[in-house]
C-alpha positions as CSV (number, residue, x, y, z in Angstrom):
1,X,7.6,-11.0,-2.5
2,X,6.0,-7.6,-2.2
3,X,2.7,-6.4,-3.5
4,X,0.9,-3.2,-3.8
5,X,-2.9,-3.8,-4.0
6,X,-4.6,-0.7,-4.7
7,X,-8.1,0.3,-5.5
8,X,-8.5,2.4,-8.8
9,X,-6.4,2.8,-11.8
10,X,-3.3,5.1,-12.3
11,X,-4.5,7.6,-14.9
12,X,-1.5,10.2,-15.1
13,X,1.4,9.3,-17.3
14,X,3.9,10.8,-15.1
15,X,2.5,8.9,-12.0
16,X,2.8,5.6,-14.2
17,X,6.5,6.5,-15.0
18,X,7.2,7.3,-11.5
19,X,5.8,4.0,-10.4
20,X,7.8,2.0,-12.9
21,X,11.1,3.7,-11.9
22,X,10.7,2.6,-8.5
23,X,9.5,-0.9,-9.5
24,X,12.6,-1.0,-11.5
25,X,14.9,0.2,-8.7
26,X,13.2,-2.3,-6.2
27,X,13.4,-5.6,-8.5
28,X,17.3,-6.1,-7.8
29,X,16.3,-6.5,-4.2
30,X,12.9,-8.2,-4.3
31,X,10.1,-9.4,-6.5
32,X,7.3,-6.9,-6.6
33,X,3.8,-6.8,-8.2
34,X,1.3,-4.1,-8.5
35,X,-2.4,-5.2,-8.4
36,X,-5.1,-2.7,-9.0
37,X,-8.8,-3.5,-8.4
38,X,-11.6,-1.3,-9.6
39,X,-12.9,1.5,-7.6
40,X,-16.6,2.7,-7.1
41,X,-18.1,5.7,-8.4
42,X,-18.8,7.7,-5.0
43,X,-20.3,11.2,-5.9
44,X,-20.3,13.7,-3.2
45,X,-24.0,13.6,-3.2
46,X,-24.0,10.0,-1.6
47,X,-25.5,9.4,1.7
48,X,-23.4,7.9,4.5
49,X,-25.1,4.5,3.8
50,X,-24.3,4.6,0.0
51,X,-20.5,5.5,1.0
52,X,-20.5,2.3,3.3
53,X,-21.7,0.3,0.3
54,X,-19.0,1.7,-1.8
55,X,-16.3,1.0,0.8
56,X,-17.7,-2.7,1.2
57,X,-17.7,-3.3,-2.6
58,X,-14.1,-2.0,-2.9
59,X,-13.1,-4.0,0.2
60,X,-14.3,-7.1,-1.3
61,X,-12.2,-6.6,-4.3
62,X,-9.2,-6.0,-2.3
63,X,-9.7,-8.9,-0.2
64,X,-10.2,-11.3,-2.9
65,X,-6.5,-10.5,-4.1
66,X,-5.1,-11.3,-0.4
67,X,-4.0,-14.8,0.2
68,X,-4.2,-16.3,3.6
69,X,-0.3,-16.6,4.0
70,X,0.4,-12.9,3.2
71,X,1.2,-10.4,5.7
72,X,-0.8,-7.2,5.1
73,X,0.2,-3.8,5.7
74,X,-2.6,-1.5,5.2
75,X,-2.2,2.2,4.4
76,X,-4.4,3.7,7.0
77,X,-5.1,7.2,8.3
78,X,-5.5,5.5,11.9
79,X,-2.4,3.7,11.8
80,X,1.0,4.1,13.2
81,X,3.8,6.3,11.5
82,X,7.1,4.8,10.9
83,X,10.6,6.5,10.2
84,X,12.3,5.1,7.3
85,X,14.9,3.2,9.5
86,X,12.1,1.9,11.6
87,X,10.1,0.7,8.4
88,X,13.3,-1.0,7.2
89,X,13.8,-2.6,10.6
90,X,10.1,-3.8,10.7
91,X,10.2,-5.2,7.1
92,X,13.5,-7.0,8.1
93,X,11.9,-8.7,11.0
94,X,9.1,-9.9,8.9
95,X,11.4,-11.5,6.4
96,X,13.4,-13.1,9.4
97,X,10.5,-14.4,11.0
98,X,9.3,-16.3,7.9
99,X,6.9,-13.7,6.4
100,X,8.0,-13.7,2.8
101,X,4.9,-12.4,1.1
102,X,4.1,-8.9,2.2
103,X,1.1,-6.9,0.8
104,X,0.8,-3.1,1.1
105,X,-3.0,-2.4,0.7
106,X,-4.4,1.1,-0.4
107,X,-8.0,1.6,-0.3
108,X,-10.3,3.8,-2.2
109,X,-10.8,7.5,-1.7
110,X,-13.6,7.0,0.9
111,X,-11.4,4.7,3.1
112,X,-11.5,1.2,3.9
113,X,-14.2,-1.3,4.8
114,X,-14.2,-2.8,8.2
115,X,-13.5,-6.2,6.8
116,X,-10.3,-5.0,5.1
117,X,-9.2,-3.5,8.5
118,X,-9.9,-6.5,10.2
119,X,-7.7,-8.5,7.8
120,X,-4.6,-6.2,8.2
121,X,-1.8,-7.3,10.2
122,X,-0.4,-3.7,10.5
123,X,-1.8,-0.3,10.1
124,X,0.6,2.3,8.6
125,X,-0.1,5.9,8.6
126,X,2.2,7.1,5.7
127,X,1.6,10.7,6.7
128,X,-0.2,13.2,8.7
129,X,-1.1,14.9,5.4
130,X,-3.7,13.8,2.9
131,X,-2.6,12.7,-0.6
132,X,-4.3,11.4,-3.4
133,X,-4.2,7.5,-3.7
134,X,-2.2,7.5,-6.8
135,X,0.6,9.5,-5.0
136,X,0.3,7.1,-2.0
137,X,1.4,4.3,-4.4
138,X,4.5,6.3,-5.5
139,X,5.2,7.2,-1.7
140,X,4.7,3.6,-0.7
141,X,7.4,2.3,-3.4
142,X,9.7,5.2,-2.8
143,X,9.7,4.0,1.1
144,X,10.1,0.4,0.2
145,X,13.1,1.1,-2.3
146,X,14.5,3.2,0.7
147,X,14.0,0.4,3.2
148,X,16.0,-2.0,1.0
149,X,18.9,0.7,0.6
150,X,18.9,0.9,4.3
151,X,18.9,-3.0,4.9
152,X,21.8,-3.3,2.4
153,X,23.7,-0.5,3.8
154,X,23.7,1.5,0.6
155,X,23.6,5.2,0.5
156,X,20.5,7.0,-0.7
157,X,20.3,10.4,-1.6
158,X,18.3,12.7,1.0
């Protein structure tokens, strides 16, 4: 089972449609669940200390959704990048080594709390570019779908 645990609600209809399309495509390969936790308001006038509190509160909400037996892949700008075949190989190794529950965790707009980072098993940098967190969900789902196509030796349009 794969779960996407993300901070904040999807707002745009076209993004929700894209997410549902990829969920539909992934389901023949694996169970998938999307979990949203509330984000905190973070005005640009916040002090550094206030921003840390925002990350802490969001982090607590994310951590409540993660079970002890789950493998956590954290989307993190400080993480390591994968090619699609490398990611597929990594997921395959996780499955064959007994990790049947994998969580992809996406933090809020200010980043991640130290506790969430400490709980992660792998830190994945989805891109050197910066994207809105909602688009990161779509990109994550697309890459998961691509991984299953690669692992099943099925074509995927480039």
